[in-house]
C-alpha positions in Angstrom: 15.5 16.9 -2.3 15.6 16.1 1.4 12.1 17.4 2.0 10.8 15.3 -0.9 12.6 12.2 0.4 11.2 12.8 3.9 7.6 13.2 2.6 8.0 10.1 0.5 9.3 8.1 3.3 6.4 9.2 5.7 3.8 8.4 3.0 5.3 4.9 2.4 5.3 4.2 6.2 1.6 5.2 6.3 0.9 2.9 3.4 2.6 0.0 5.2 0.6 0.8 8.3 -2.6 0.8 6.2 -1.7 -2.5 4.6 -1.1 -4.1 8.0 -4.5 -2.8 9.3 -6.3 -3.8 6.2 -5.0 -7.4 6.3 -5.6 -7.6 10.1 -9.2 -6.2 10.0 -10.2 -7.6 6.6 -10.7 -4.3 4.6 -11.0 -5.2 1.0 -10.3 -3.1 -2.1 -13.3 -1.3 -3.6 -12.7 -0.2 -7.2 -14.9 0.5 -10.2 -13.9 -2.9 -11.6 -14.9 -4.8 -8.7 -14.9 -5.3 -4.9 -12.7 -7.7 -2.9 -13.8 -10.0 -0.1 -12.6 -9.5 3.5 -11.2 -13.0 3.7 -9.0 -12.4 0.5 -7.3 -9.2 1.6 -3.8 -10.7 2.1 -4.0 -12.4 -1.3 -5.4 -9.3 -3.0 -2.5 -7.2 -1.8 -0.4 -8.9 -4.5 -2.6 -7.6 -7.3 -5.3 -5.0 -6.3 -4.2 -3.8 -2.9 -6.6 -3.2 0.0 -9.0 -0.5 1.0 -6.2 1.3 2.8 -3.1 0.6 0.8 -1.7 0.2 -2.7 -0.6 -3.4 -3.8 2.9 -4.7 -2.8 4.5 -4.1 -6.2 3.5 -0.4 -6.0 4.9 -0.2 -2.5 8.1 -1.7 -3.7 8.5 0.8 -6.5 7.8 3.6 -4.0 10.5 2.2 -1.7 13.0 2.1 -4.6 12.1 5.6 -5.6 12.5 6.8 -2.0 15.9 5.2 -1.6 17.1 6.9 -4.8 16.1 10.2 -3.2 18.0 9.7 0.0 
């Protein structure tokens, strides 16, 4: 379980780094249902995420799951 918790924690940290970079550099999401605008990346993180990270609610669920593993 410790290995799974460690891998999960590393992946979550990388997602947070990706979210920060996407917001800073304006990298929008690009999905089959549509494409975001660079100026809306911070707002889109609440629903669709960015080109480098999952949305905030998914990251929160990931953090909760990781905390349960530790």
